[in-house]
N, C-alpha and C positions, 0 to 999 in steps of 0.2 A: 285439818280443816281446810276446805276448799271454798273459794269465793265462786258461787254459782250464778249470781245475778247482781247487777248494779243498776239502780234506777236513779237518774238525776231528777230530783223533785222540783227544783227551782234554780234558775240561773240569775245572777246579779251582774249588772253592767257597771255599777259604781261601787267604790270602796274595795277593801281587801278581800272580803268574802265573795267568792265567785259562784258558789253553788252549794246546795244542800242535797245530800245523797242518802239513799237507803241501800244497804248491802245485805245480800242473802248468802248465808254460809251453808254448804252441804244440802241446799234445798230445804232446810229445816229450821233455820234461825235467821231472823231479820233484825238488823240494827239500823234504826232510823236516826236522822239528824246528824250524820257525819258531814262536816263542813269542809269545803275546798277553799283554801286561803292562798292568796298571792301577796307576799310581802318581801321586800328587798330582792325583787326579781327572782323569787323562788316560790314554787308551788309546794304545798304540804297539806295534810289533813289534820283536822281537829276532831277528836272523838266527842260524842254527846256528853254533856256535863250538867251538873246541878249546882245552883248557887247556895252556898252555906250561909248560915245566919251572920257570920262575920264578914260577908262580902266576897270571900274567896270562892273559887270554883273547884269542884271535884269531879273527875270523870266517872260516869256511870258504868261504862264498859271501855276496856282498852286492851291492846295487845300486850302479852306478857313478855315477849322477847323481841329483840331488834330485827331478827330475820323475818318474822311474821309481820311486824310493823312495816318493813320495807316492801314486802310482797303486797300487803293491803294498800299501802299508799300508792305504789306503782299502778295497781289495778284501778283504783279510784281515779287517779289523775289521768290515766289513759282513757277511761270512760268519759271523763269530763271533756277532754279534747276531742274525742270521737263525736260527742253529742253537741259540741259547740257550733258546728256548721249549720245545724238546723235548730239551734236554740232560740227560744223566746224568753227574753229576760223579764224579771219581775215588773219592770216599768213598762212592759208592752213592746219594747224595741226587739228587733231580731238581730242575729249575729251580723247579717248584711248591713243593717242600719248602723252598727257600731264601728264599721270600717271607715 
C-alpha cells in the first residue's frame, strides 16, 4: 500500500494538535481526520478514533505493523512541515504571523 496523496485540511497554532490531515492510499482509499500532534518536543500522528460509551477511545483505522506506521508517520509529518510555510491556521494567523 502506497501513500499517493496527503492533504493538510487544517493547521492549528495553539495547543499540541498542529494539523488535521487526509491521506490517500493507492489512489483508491482516503483516510480522513489523521491528527499531527507535537508533545514533549516530538511530532507524531494520531489515527481517527471514536469515543466509546465508557469514555475511552478506539481507533477506527490504524496501521497493522510498525514498519508501515513509521512510513505513514514520516510521510504525514513531512507533508505537515512542507505545508507549514504557506499555512493558514484555524485562528486566521499565517505561519509568518506565528514567528
